N, C-alpha and C positions, 0 to 999 in steps of 0.2 A: 190346674182351673178346677175353680169352685163349680159348685154346680148349675152358677146364670150364668155360666161362662166366665164368671169374674177369674182376674190372675190371684194365689193365694196366698203369694208372699203377703197381699198389705200392700204393693205400691200399684198407684192406679186403677183400686178397688173399689171404691167411693166413684170415681169417674166413667167405669165398668157398669156400675149398681148405677145411674146415672141416668146413662145410653140406655142402660134394659127398658128401668121407667118410660124415660119417655116413648118404646114404643110401646108399654103396655097400656092395654084395653080396660082388664078386669083391678076393681077397685084390689079387692083385696092380697091379690096379688102386689100391683101399687103400695102398700101399706106397709108387705113385708116383706119390696127393697127398701123403703124409704128405712126400714126397722136396722135392716143389713147395715144404709151405710152409714147412720148414727149406730150402732156397734162396731166396724169397723177400725182399725187405728190408723185410719191412711189417716192421715197431718188433712186431706181435701177432700174431708167427708161438711164440714162448714162449709165449703163449698159451694159444693152440690146441695146442700140443707138449702142456700143461700136461693140455687138455678130454681129450685122443686115455687120455695115462696114465691119465685118471681113468674111462675111457667106458669104452677101446678094448677087444678084446677082444685073446688074446694075444698074435698074430702082432702086430696093429698100435701093442700099448702096444712090445715088447721093440726094434720100426722105431723109432717116436718118441721111445726112452732113444738108441738109435745114433746118427741123427740131429741128436738136441739134444748128445747127446756131440760132433757135431765144430761147435756152434756158437762163438763171441767167450767166455771167458771166462767176464765179466763177463753173459752170457745163458745158460752154466751154471750158474750161481752164485743165477740166480731157482730153478733146481727148489727149492731147498732150500723153496720155501713151500709145500711137496707133505712134507714132513716135519711138517706139520699135520695133513695130512688124518687125516676117520673113516680111511679103511681103511688095513691094515699093507699087504696087498699093492701101494701104490698109495706111504705111505715105500720099503718095499725099495727100488720101483723109483727113485722122488729118490735115495737111497742113490748108485743104482750111475751117475743122470746127473752128479752130484757128484766122483764114482769123476775125470772129467774134469776138474776147476776145481785151483785152485791148492791141493795140500793148507794152505798158513799160513792162506787163507783158507777151505776147508773144519773144518779142526780143531774151529775156537771152538762152530761149527752140532754140532756132534759129541760135542763137550761135557752142551752145553747137553742135546740128543738122551738119548744114555745118561744123564742124571742124574735123568729121569723115564720114559722110556720103558716100557713096560708087557708088551710084548706081546716072543718070545723070537726069534721068526724078524727081526724089523726090530731087536733090538737086536745080533742076530750079523752082521748085515749093518754094523752101524755098527763095532760092534768089527773090523771083517777092514777097514774101510776104515783106520779110528783104526792097525790094526799099518802100515797100507801110508804113509802118508802122519805120522804120529803124533807126538807128543814126550810129554817130560814130565807137563807140563802134563799131559795127556787120563788122568792117574792116577790122583787124586781121583775121578776121572766111573765109570773102570771100574772100581774097585777099590768103587763103587755101586752100577755095575751086577751083579758077583760077588755082592755081598752078598741082592741081590733076588733073584738067578734064582741062589739056592742048591744047590736041586735041582730044576736044569738041567744034565748034566754038559757038554753039551757047551761052552753058553753058557758056564759054567765055563773050560774046556778053552784054548779060542778067547784067553778076557779074558789068562788067562797067560800066554800068546804073544806078545796082544799089550800087553803088562808087560812082555815080555823084552823084545820087538820096539821096542820103545819107549826103551829102557832103566831105567828104572822096576824092572823084576823082580831087575835085579841089585845093588839094595844091597838 
């Protein structure tokens, strides 16, 4: 057993640390547990980080996002499953996680999200990421989102900027 009471062989380590995190009130200890989850070699560490993003307070959620961004790209991309969350804030945090993934892997996810997303804040976060890593391929989804959010000046402005940055606004 580890000092945290978790199995030391790496099996079930992330789940054990997650259970300990759920019962912890001290912010510093919560951060240490999240760091231990991310540092573990447990295959379930991304699932544990996902639960923290969905369940945690603001400090734990933000720390989990930062820890997750430091994982290998294939694990970062598992954050895409949070784009299906019923909670808009979890979808925004998923986009923050995906910032650490290669743009070529993220753009199709963003196109899919922009084609259907109903929340303006989630859409704005996705548009920001398209502006960073997107190509002209995102143009139809950006235009559809602009139409859907026609009454939201901020989203419309962000979309116009993303279109320019991807080269689609110059046509």
